C-alpha positions in Angstrom: -15.9 -7.5 15.2 -13.5 -9.4 17.6 -12.6 -9.0 21.1 -8.8 -8.2 20.4 -7.3 -6.2 23.2 -5.8 -2.7 22.2 -2.1 -2.9 22.0 0.0 0.3 21.6 2.7 0.1 18.7 5.9 -0.6 21.1 4.4 -3.6 22.9 3.2 -5.1 19.5 7.0 -4.7 18.3 8.4 -6.4 21.5 5.9 -9.2 21.7 6.5 -10.0 18.0 10.3 -10.0 18.5 10.0 -12.1 21.5 7.8 -14.4 19.6 10.2 -14.7 16.8 13.3 -15.1 19.2 11.0 -18.1 20.5 10.3 -19.7 17.2 14.2 -19.3 16.4 15.0 -21.4 19.6 12.0 -23.8 19.4 13.7 -24.4 15.5 17.2 -24.5 16.8 16.2 -27.1 19.7 14.6 -29.4 17.3 17.5 -29.8 14.5 15.9 -33.4 13.6 12.9 -31.4 11.9 14.2 -31.0 8.4 13.9 -28.0 6.4 12.4 -30.2 3.7 9.6 -31.3 6.0 8.9 -27.9 7.3 8.4 -26.4 3.5 6.5 -29.4 2.5 4.1 -28.7 5.4 4.1 -24.7 5.8 5.7 -23.4 2.7 8.8 -21.9 4.6 12.0 -23.0 6.2 14.6 -21.8 8.0 16.2 -20.9 4.9 13.5 -18.6 4.1 13.5 -17.1 7.5 17.4 -16.5 6.6 16.3 -14.4 3.2 13.6 -12.4 5.2 16.0 -11.5 7.8 18.4 -10.4 5.0 15.5 -8.4 3.3 14.2 -6.7 6.6 17.7 -5.9 7.9 18.5 -4.3 4.5 15.2 -2.2 4.8 16.5 -1.0 7.9 20.0 0.1 6.6 21.8 -2.9 8.0 24.1 -5.3 5.8 23.5 -8.9 6.6 24.6 -11.2 4.0 22.6 -14.5 3.7 25.4 -16.7 5.5 25.1 -14.5 8.1 21.6 -14.6 8.6 21.7 -18.2 8.3 24.0 -18.3 11.4 21.6 -16.1 13.2 18.7 -18.4 12.2 20.6 -21.9 12.5 22.3 -20.9 15.9 25.6 -21.9 14.0 27.4 -21.6 10.7 25.0 -23.4 8.1 28.0 -25.7 7.1 28.3 -27.0 10.8 24.3 -27.2 11.0 24.2 -29.5 7.7 27.0 -31.7 8.5 25.5 -32.4 11.9 21.8 -32.5 11.4 20.6 -32.5 7.4 19.7 -35.7 6.0 19.3 -36.7 2.3 15.8 -35.9 1.2 13.7 -39.0 -0.3 12.3 -38.9 -3.6 8.9 -38.4 -2.2 10.1 -35.3 -0.1 11.6 -33.9 -3.2 8.5 -34.2 -5.4 6.5 -32.6 -2.3 9.2 -29.8 -2.4 8.7 -28.9 -6.1 4.7 -28.2 -5.0 5.9 -26.2 -2.0 8.1 -24.0 -3.8 5.3 -23.0 -6.0 3.1 -22.5 -3.2 5.8 -20.3 -1.2 5.8 -17.9 -4.1 2.3 -17.3 -4.6 
């Protein structure tokens, strides 16, 4: 067995929440990293986070729609983000994306 420290439930939740906020901050700080590249490497992207956010909010009885979740994740309305930072995907990126989407749903 490993030597992981014992962490009480509330501390674990707070640590994980802080980690999530740091990850979102990191993604917001680096808009040059395209969603398709993240998806192709890690099988998730900012849009996945947005969908997961909606789902988790719903499981807590909180109504957050997809566009609202995107604004939380992107740090601005998605239309603004897209206009400022999103590039056209290359044929190679799109080919890899098809494989990545399959893996993301496994």
